[in-house]
C-alpha positions, -999 to 999 in steps of 0.1 A, spaced: 611 -549 -75 628 -582 -68 624 -598 -34 650 -602 -7 658 -625 22 630 -638 45 614 -612 67 612 -613 104 585 -637 117 555 -618 131 548 -618 168 517 -633 185 498 -600 184 506 -594 148 494 -629 138 460 -622 151 439 -616 120 410 -597 135 420 -575 165 393 -552 181 410 -521 194 394 -491 209 417 -461 214 406 -432 236 428 -402 230 421 -372 251 438 -339 246 432 -315 275 440 -279 278 437 -264 313 426 -229 318 455 -207 324 459 -173 338 492 -154 331 504 -121 342 532 -105 322 551 -73 326 565 -53 297 586 -21 298 580 8 273 608 29 259 600 56 285 607 31 313 571 28 324 560 -7 335 528 -18 321 510 -48 336 490 -69 313 467 -96 323 458 -122 298 433 -149 304 428 -177 279 402 -204 280 401 -234 259 376 -262 260 387 -298 267 392 -317 234 382 -353 233 388 -375 202 374 -410 205 390 -434 181 373 -468 176 391 -489 151 382 -525 142 411 -540 124 404 -563 95 423 -575 65 426 -547 40 412 -555 5 435 -528 -10 466 -540 -28 496 -539 -4 531 -527 -11 559 -551 -6 576 -549 29 614 -545 32 629 -578 45 647 -576 79 685 -577 76 709 -581 104 720 -547 116 757 -542 111 780 -515 124 792 -489 98 825 -471 99 812 -438 87 786 -413 98 774 -385 76 767 -352 95 733 -337 88 742 -301 91 716 -280 73 733 -247 71 703 -225 71 705 -190 82 699 -190 119 666 -173 125 644 -158 151 612 -140 155 600 -112 175 574 -86 181 556 -69 153 578 -46 132 574 -8 131 554 4 101 580 31 90 595 28 55 627 8 52 657 10 30 656 -24 13 686 -17 -9 710 -23 20 697 -58 29 692 -91 13 670 -121 22 686 -156 27 660 -183 21 660 -221 25 630 -244 20 620 -276 37 594 -295 17 573 -326 28 561 -347 0 535 -374 6 543 -406 -14 516 -423 -35 517 -458 -20 488 -481 -15 497 -486 22 514 -466 50 551 -465 56 554 -490 84 520 -509 85 494 -522 61 468 -495 66 455 -478 35 472 -446 24 440 -429 12 431 -392 11 395 -382 19 384 -413 37 361 -411 68 382 -399 98 400 -424 119 392 -455 98 426 -463 83 444 -469 116 458 -499 135 478 -506 166 511 -500 147 504 -465 134 486 -456 167 517 -466 187 502 -493 209 526 -512 231 542 -543 216 536 -533 179 566 -534 156 570 -514 123 578 -531 90 592 -508 62 572 -506 30 596 -513 1 577 -490 -23 585 -461 0 622 -467 -6 618 -471 -43 600 -437 -46 625 -420 -23 654 -432 -45 636 -422 -77 630 -387 -63 666 -384 -51 679 -393 -85 656 -367 -102 671 -341 -78 706 -351 -88 714 -364 -53 739 -390 -42 719 -422 -32 735 -440 -3 736 -478 -3 732 -477 35 711 -454 57 693 -457 90 661 -447 108 659 -426 140 633 -416 165 625 -379 165 608 -373 199 583 -346 209 549 -346 225 520 -333 206 484 -344 198 492 -353 162 518 -378 172 502 -409 188 535 -427 195 551 -397 211 579 -399 185 582 -398 147 602 -424 127 626 -403 106 662 -402 94 686 -379 112 723 -383 105 722 -410 79 696 -399 52 691 -420 21 700 -391 -3 723 -361 0 741 -334 -21 718 -327 -50 705 -296 -69 675 -283 -88 677 -257 -117 644 -239 -111 630 -219 -141 623 -183 -133 606 -173 -165 581 -145 -161 552 -143 -185 556 -112 -208 594 -113 -210 611 -123 -242 639 -148 -241 653 -177 -262 659 -201 -233 646 -206 -199 663 -185 -172 670 -206 -141 683 -203 -106 702 -233 -91 691 -244 -56 713 -270 -39 697 -299 -21 712 -306 13 694 -339 20 663 -360 12 652 -384 39 623 -408 46 598 -403 75 562 -409 85 535 -382 85 516 -370 116 479 -370 122 458 -341 108 446 -317 134 417 -293 127 415 -263 151 381 -247 156 368 -216 174 394 -198 196 420 -224 188 419 -217 150 445 -195 134 419 -167 128 404 -171 162 367 -175 170 341 -152 184 330 -162 219 329 -198 232 358 -222 236 381 -238 211 383 -274 199 408 -295 181 397 -324 159 422 -352 153 422 -375 123 448 -402 125 443 -416 90 473 -395 80 495 -408 109 521 -431 94 516 -420 57 550 -421 40 569 -388 33 601 -376 19 614 -344 34 636 -324 10 659 -297 26 677 -271 5 707 -250 12 700 -213 18 706 -204 -18 675 -183 -26 673 -145 -22 638 -135 -31 602 -148 -26 600 -152 -64 630 -176 -64 615 -196 -34 582 -199 -52 599 -209 -85 618 -237 -67 587 -250 -50 568 -250 -84 596 -269 -101 597 -294 -72 560 -301 -76 565 -306 -114 593 -331 -107 573 -352 -83 543 -352 -106 563 -362 -137 579 -389 -116 545 -402 -104 557 -403 -68 531 -379 -55 500 -359 -66 517 -327 -53 483 -312 -44 490 -285 -19 454 -281 -10 453 -317 1 486 -315 20 504 -338 -4 531 -311 -8 539 -288 22 565 -261 22 582 -244 52 605 -215 44 634 -205 66 640 -167 62 668 -145 76 680 -110 66 715 -96 65 733 -66 50 744 -71 14 780 -83 13 779 -97 48 791 -133 52 775 -141 85 739 -153 84 711 -135 102 687 -151 127 665 -177 111 627 -176 112 607 -207 100 573 -199 84 547 -226 83 511 -229 70 520 -222 34 495 -239 12 501 -221 -21 530 -207 -41 517 -172 -38 517 -178 0 554 -188 -2 562 -156 -21 541 -133 1 554 -148 34 591 -143 24 583 -107 13 565 -100 46 594 -114 67 619 -94 48 600 -62 56 594 -72 92 630 -82 100 645 -52 80 623 -28 99 636 -42 132 672 -40 121 669 -4 109 652 5 142 681 -9 161 660 -37 175 677 -66 158 680 -85 191 642 -88 191 644 -111 160 642 -145 178 647 -180 164 612 -192 162 584 -208 142 558 -185 127 525 -192 110 513 -174 78 479 -158 81 465 -157 46 436 -133 56 459 -107 72 488 -114 49 513 -115 78 531 -140 99 523 -147 136 545 -162 163 538 -198 170 566 -212 192 603 -210 197 622 -230 172 636 -263 184 672 -273 179 681 -309 169 691 -317 205 655 -309 216 642 -338 197 665 -363 215 672 -383 183 684 -418 187 685 -448 164 651 -465 159 656 -498 178 628 -516 160 642 -511 124 676 -523 112 699 -503 90 685 -498 55 708 -515 30 698 -513 -7 701 -545 -27 729 -545 -53 715 -531 -85 684 -516 -68 694 -480 -76 703 -489 -112 669 -506 -117 651 -475 -104 672 -453 -127 664 -474 -157 627 -468 -151 630 -430 -147 604 -411 -168 609 -378 -187 616 -349 -163 602 -313 -166 636 -299 -178 637 -325 -206 601 -317 -215 609 -280 -218 639 -288 -241 618 -310 -263 592 -283 -267 618 -257 -275 632 -281 -301 598 -281 -318 601 -244 -324 578 -232 -297 585 -201 -277 596 -201 -241 562 -188 -231 544 -217 -248 568 -243 -236 564 -230 -200 526 -235 -202 527 -270 -218 554 -283 -195 537 -271 -163 512 -299 -163 521 -335 -170 487 -343 -185 488 -313 -208 523 -322 -219 515 -358 -227 483 -348 -246 502 -323 -267 531 -346 -275 507 -374 -286 488 -349 -307 520 -338 -325 530 -374 -329 497 -380 -347 505 -354 -374 495 -320 -360 516 -290 -367 533 -281 -334 525 -244 -332 489 -249 -344 483 -277 -318 497 -255 -291 475 -226 -300 444 -247 -299 453 -263 -265 463 -232 -246 436 -210 -263 402 -222 -273 403 -257 -258 415 -245 -224 388 -218 -223 360 -242 -232 371 -268 -207 372 -242 -180 337 -231 -190 325 -267 -190 343 -274 -157 362 -303 -173 398 -311 -179 418 -329 -206 416 -362 -188 378 -363 -187 370 -347 -220 359 -369 -249 382 -354 -276 415 -374 -277 448 -361 -291 444 -380 -324 411 -362 -330 427 -328 -324 454 -337 -348 428 -347 -374 410 -314 -370 443 -295 -375 449 -315 -407 415 -306 -420 423 -269 -415 457 -273 -431 442 -291 -461 416 -264 -466 386 -287 -458 374 -264 -430 383 -230 -418 394 -221 -383 360 -206 -377 343 -238 -386 367 -258 -364 359 -234 -334 322 -241 -339 328 -278 -338 349 -278 -306 322 -279 -280 306 -310 -295 340 -327 -300 350 -320 -264 317 -333 -251 311 -363 -274 344 -370 -292 343 -387 -326 360 -381 -359 361 -344 -369 361 -353 -406 329 -374 -402 313 -346 -382 321 -320 -409 307 -342 -436 275 -350 -416 268 -313 -410 277 -302 -445 304 -279 -434 330 -287 -460 347 -254 -469 340 -239 -503 374 -236 -520 362 -236 -556 374 -203 -572 347 -202 -599 319 -207 -573 333 -180 -551 337 -155 -580 300 -159 -587 290 -152 -551 313 -122 -549 300 -108 -582 264 -109 -568 275 -92 -536 293 -64 -555 263 -59 -578 238 -56 -549 259 -30 -529 267 -3 -555 269 25 -529 295 7 -507 314 -2 -539 316 35 -549 327 45 -514 354 18 -513 368 28 -547 367 64 -534 392 56 -507 372 40 -478 394 9 -475 377 -2 -442 347 -12 -462 366 -42 -474 357 -59 -442 320 -53 -450 323 -72 -483 341 -101 -465 313 -103 -439 286 -103 -466 305 -131 -485 308 -153 -453 272 -147 -445 261 -158 -480 282 -190 -477 272 -196 -440 308 -193 -430 320 -221 -453 340 -200 -478 378 -203 -477 389 -170 -461 420 -165 -482 403 -172 -515 374 -148 -505 400 -120 -500 416 -127 -534 382 -128 -552 370 -96 -536 401 -77 -544 399 -87 -581 362 -77 -582 366 -43 -563 398 -32 -579 384 -33 -615 
């Protein structure tokens, strides 16, 4: 991207090239003893004594700051802050939600109720450096090595915005059909927790960079027949930029599953603190777990096609929180909202929504709707249920105020147009292209689900392969062999042009499909020209009618008993003669010509 005005001069501490810093961060949990009193329906008071113990957690961070050898992203120049005469409210009209005690196990009448669902998604951006400092943005590095005084929140350190972050945020907003605002601002979202070294998070509250978009998520289910992709439209309330928090790993009693005996421990890795994110917030437009999962899957396809994020949920690059409430069908008022976290797969999104629907509906039917509290719950994958984590914060609890160390973010004239001009093909466009080639919705769904597979296929077809044949090879034999070899298309030796060449050999009658299938393992492992491989192995298909007639005549003559039975009405014996012919030719005979020659010989 083009440069801008001069940036703010660095302060004395920032000019120091090599600064030795040792950070000692201690998270301490005191032993607590609590006594609670609950009342049963019969009015009996039951005293419960709960004692929890947790070991003191100490995380020692020693970080020596040196110049990073990694390529750095351009920093946003400092502009003079200027007052703006408008302020966009950030109301995310989700169903208000709350959680409660475990629901009764009695059957519920689900036909009277509906689920109202909104999704908040955090997407890590693929930049070389973090959002507001020059530390590496690197997954899988040794814990607490990619840190500095800025991302650890040391006094006197000032953030500098990474321009690449803004570019990727704008690109994502455009792909989500959002309005991109020329001016936005950063705010401090304040809360105290061990994963937040500064005690606040730099985010965007009432002036996000993108608002008012939508996604048409395909809801195609394998096994159904349709001529076009069925979709559900999900409105996007906002997309804003913020920094990620540290990664906490809970062990022992502090883990979600709980530990047996001993204390608990929490391990803190601050490499992730300050990694750039965009948070995408939807309107409460979804009504089933299937729709919520379909939206999340389409969002991952979009960020992968855009190249803004890996979208790997297992690495935390894409994290979904679902907001779920239940109301009677036809009601206008929203129910109490419950936020569910810890969803690291699309099946978890689906299952968590379904569980919350059952739990909340059971409470409503039992006349215990007041027990549904607005809270945050965690999804327990082992027990397939949600567990209460904490009461849900309101916006006021975060005490938002404008980030004093960052000016208003003003996009350069033409910045958004330049980003739009560089937009790659999106998943919906890929699906349309595949349907235009005559593929079924089912085939188009598979090929467009993965960017690498889609690009491989389109290059193969561009090289001369028949579209349906290339699709069959890719989603069938090739996918199965790669899975068996524990490889993928990116690492296999067979390139799209070579698959196209193999398809052309089949179409031209040079080899049969059976011969091609036998060549696949070697082609995937070593690559090379399929035509040259066929010739070197002497596998050219026998398509000479006279030669095949002689072979068939010998087989008929040497199997008189089977010939008599076939002519007597045992048609299934035709397969026997086909097999004998292929055996005699070592699989090189043209299958169609073999059938024709056999029928002439047997029907005499």
